[in-house]
ZAMARGU-4260 file (C-alpha; in steps of 0.2 Angstrom, whole numbers, plus 5000, padded with zeros to 4 digits):
<rodrens>
0) 5434/5453/5357 | 5438/5449/5376 | 5456/5457/5379 | 5462/5474/5374 | 5477/5485/5379
5) 5474/5503/5376 | 5493/5506/5370 | 5488/5494/5355 | 5473/5505/5350 | 5471/5522/5339
10) 5470/5538/5350 | 5455/5549/5347 | 5451/5568/5350 | 5433/5568/5350 | 5428/5585/5357
15) 5442/5597/5350 | 5429/5611/5353 | 5426/5607/5371 | 5442/5598/5378 | 5459/5594/5377
20) 5457/5576/5382 | 5463/5562/5370 | 5463/5543/5371 | 5457/5526/5363 | 5440/5521/5365
25) 5432/5504/5367 | 5413/5503/5362 | 5404/5489/5372 | 5386/5484/5370 | 5381/5499/5383
30) 5395/5509/5387 | 5410/5518/5380 | 5426/5513/5390 | 5443/5522/5388 | 5459/5528/5396
35) 5462/5545/5392 | 5477/5559/5394 | 5475/5577/5396 | 5493/5588/5396 | 5498/5597/5411
40) 5489/5613/5411 | 5476/5607/5398 | 5458/5611/5402 | 5440/5608/5397 | 5425/5621/5394
45) 5412/5620/5405 | 5400/5608/5397 | 5386/5595/5398 | 5379/5578/5389 | 5363/5568/5392
50) 5374/5552/5396 | 5380/5548/5413 | 5400/5549/5415 | 5412/5543/5428 | 5431/5546/5428
55) 5444/5536/5439 | 5461/5546/5441 | 5475/5535/5439 | 5490/5549/5436 | 5491/5568/5440
60) 5480/5580/5448 | 5466/5590/5442 | 5453/5605/5447 | 5436/5600/5443 | 5419/5611/5442
65) 5405/5599/5444 | 5388/5609/5443 | 5393/5623/5456 | 5405/5615/5466 | 5425/5616/5465
70) 5436/5601/5469 | 5454/5597/5469 | 5455/5578/5462 | 5470/5567/5466 | 5473/5549/5461
75) 5463/5534/5466 | 5446/5545/5466 | 5431/5542/5456 | 5422/5557/5449 | 5403/5554/5446
80) 5395/5566/5432 | 5376/5564/5431 | 5366/5565/5417 | 5366/5583/5409 | 5378/5589/5425
85) 5390/5603/5420 | 5407/5599/5422 | 5426/5603/5418 | 5442/5597/5421 | 5460/5607/5421
90) 5475/5597/5423 | 5487/5606/5436 | 5504/5612/5429 | 5513/5599/5439 | 5511/5585/5427
95) 5500/5576/5415 | 5483/5567/5418 | 5479/5549/5415 | 5461/5542/5420 | 5448/5530/5415
100) 5433/5536/5406 | 5416/5528/5406 | 5400/5534/5397 | 5384/5527/5394 | 5378/5524/5374
105) 5362/5533/5377 | 5371/5548/5367 | 5387/5550/5358 | 5404/5555/5365 | 5399/5573/5359
110) 5394/5587/5373 | 5387/5604/5372 | 5395/5619/5379 | 5386/5624/5395 | 5378/5640/5389
115) 5371/5631/5372 | 5355/5621/5369 | 5358/5603/5365 | 5356/5598/5348 | 5341/5590/5342
120) 5351/5576/5336 | 5366/5569/5344 | 5382/5574/5336 | 5395/5562/5329 | 5413/5561/5331
125) 5415/5562/5311 | 5403/5576/5311 | 5414/5585/5324 | 5430/5581/5316 | 5425/5587/5298
130) 5417/5603/5306 | 5432/5607/5316 | 5444/5603/5302 | 5435/5614/5291 | 5437/5629/5304
135) 5419/5628/5309 | 5414/5628/5328 | 5402/5614/5330 | 5392/5621/5344 | 5374/5629/5344
140) 5369/5647/5345 | 5373/5653/5363 | 5358/5652/5372 | 5360/5650/5391 | 5341/5650/5394
145) 5339/5635/5383 | 5354/5625/5390 | 5350/5609/5400 | 5364/5609/5410 | 5361/5606/5429
150) 5372/5618/5439 | 5368/5614/5456 | 5360/5603/5470 | 5371/5587/5464 | 5379/5584/5481
155) 5396/5576/5484 | 5402/5568/5467 | 5419/5563/5472 | 5424/5547/5479 | 5441/5543/5486
160) 5443/5524/5484 | 5462/5520/5485 | 5477/5530/5491 | 5489/5519/5479 | 5488/5504/5467
165) 5505/5498/5473 | 5502/5495/5491 | 5505/5480/5502 | 5496/5463/5499 | 5478/5461/5506
170) 5473/5448/5519 | 5455/5448/5511 | 5445/5451/5496 | 5439/5470/5497 | 5428/5480/5484
175) 5422/5499/5485 | 5407/5504/5473 | 5398/5518/5467 | 5381/5515/5458 | 5374/5529/5447
180) 5357/5527/5438 | 5366/5520/5422 | 5384/5515/5427 | 5393/5507/5441 | 5411/5508/5445
185) 5421/5499/5458 | 5439/5497/5464 | 5444/5480/5470 | 5457/5471/5478 | 5459/5451/5479
190) 5473/5442/5488 | 5481/5426/5481 | 5468/5411/5479 | 5452/5423/5475 | 5442/5418/5461
195) 5426/5424/5454 | 5414/5421/5439 | 5396/5417/5432 | 5391/5405/5418 | 5380/5421/5411
200) 5386/5439/5417 | 5371/5447/5423 | 5378/5463/5416 | 5391/5470/5404 | 5408/5473/5411
205) 5425/5481/5409 | 5440/5476/5421 | 5455/5485/5421 | 5471/5479/5429 | 5482/5491/5439
210) 5493/5479/5448 | 5496/5460/5450 | 5491/5448/5438 | 5475/5436/5435 | 5471/5420/5426
215) 5455/5423/5416 | 5444/5415/5403 | 5430/5424/5395 | 5418/5415/5383 | 5430/5401/5381
220) 5445/5412/5378 | 5460/5411/5391 | 5473/5424/5396 | 5484/5430/5409 | 5482/5448/5412
225) 5493/5460/5420 | 5494/5479/5423 | 5486/5489/5410 | 5476/5474/5403 | 5457/5476/5399
230) 5444/5462/5401 | 5428/5465/5392 | 5414/5454/5398 | 5397/5455/5387 | 5380/5453/5396
235) 5376/5434/5396 | 5395/5428/5393 | 5402/5416/5405 | 5418/5422/5413 | 5430/5416/5427
240) 5446/5424/5435 | 5457/5419/5448 | 5472/5428/5457 | 5487/5415/5457 | 5500/5412/5471
245) 5501/5423/5486 | 5500/5440/5476 | 5488/5454/5476 | 5478/5459/5461 | 5471/5476/5460
250) 5458/5482/5446 | 5443/5492/5443 | 5427/5486/5437 | 5415/5497/5426 | 5398/5489/5425
255) 5381/5493/5416 | 5365/5493/5427 | 5348/5485/5423 | 5340/5502/5420 | 5354/5505/5406
260) 5351/5488/5398 | 5333/5491/5396 | 5334/5507/5389 | 5348/5501/5377 | 5337/5488/5372
265) 5321/5498/5370 | 5329/5512/5360 | 5346/5504/5355 | 5363/5511/5358 | 5372/5527/5350
270) 5387/5522/5338 | 5400/5537/5342 | 5405/5538/5323 | 5388/5536/5316 | 5377/5542/5329
</rodrens>
């Protein structure tokens, strides 16, 4: 399926033992892609996971701990969480959070508390939900010495990309990118008349419309996409999109890297429900 709206998908609470974050999920070939919410004052315990994680803030503000650094994060900022880096997000009391959420599929969605060892086998969302409903905390025995959490030396992990999503029209096409080991994320502004596409996509992509409209075609399926629409382009698929008229389209692109694709080809991708 090439086109989605998160409002039409079921919401999930995948880490009830670690975080108050909830939202739908789209499972790609190499990536999990979500738009999630966290209520005002909601927080997560300090935790980590082997898969790389990126979060792009759409609404609200939160206080982040990443490794041993503390940051106040505002809309338009990308937060990059490298593999095994300890982190937590706490929404301010001023309002709810909404952010885009990207993880690679070398592990499930389930993390471990920072003072625990990783489980020998990745936990599934189904296992965690069953244990939590039964009143059992699904974490490991507390053993900080056995934790793989990275607590320092990460450098800057926050990248401001946009001051607002409804600004004045742009005179030229503009892109900003952050490339991790497994994941790449970009904020893009395209003026009317701009077009892009590939006969065979080099990487898997998820595009999320923040403003404006685009005429799109993915694997022969055509759609006019608007604010809040998701475009999924599988690796190797044909796609084309263009901005009609004189308007400006603003959107994000989440993309797999060659390294991630090679690892998934060798070892397979984790399914969040079944592992």
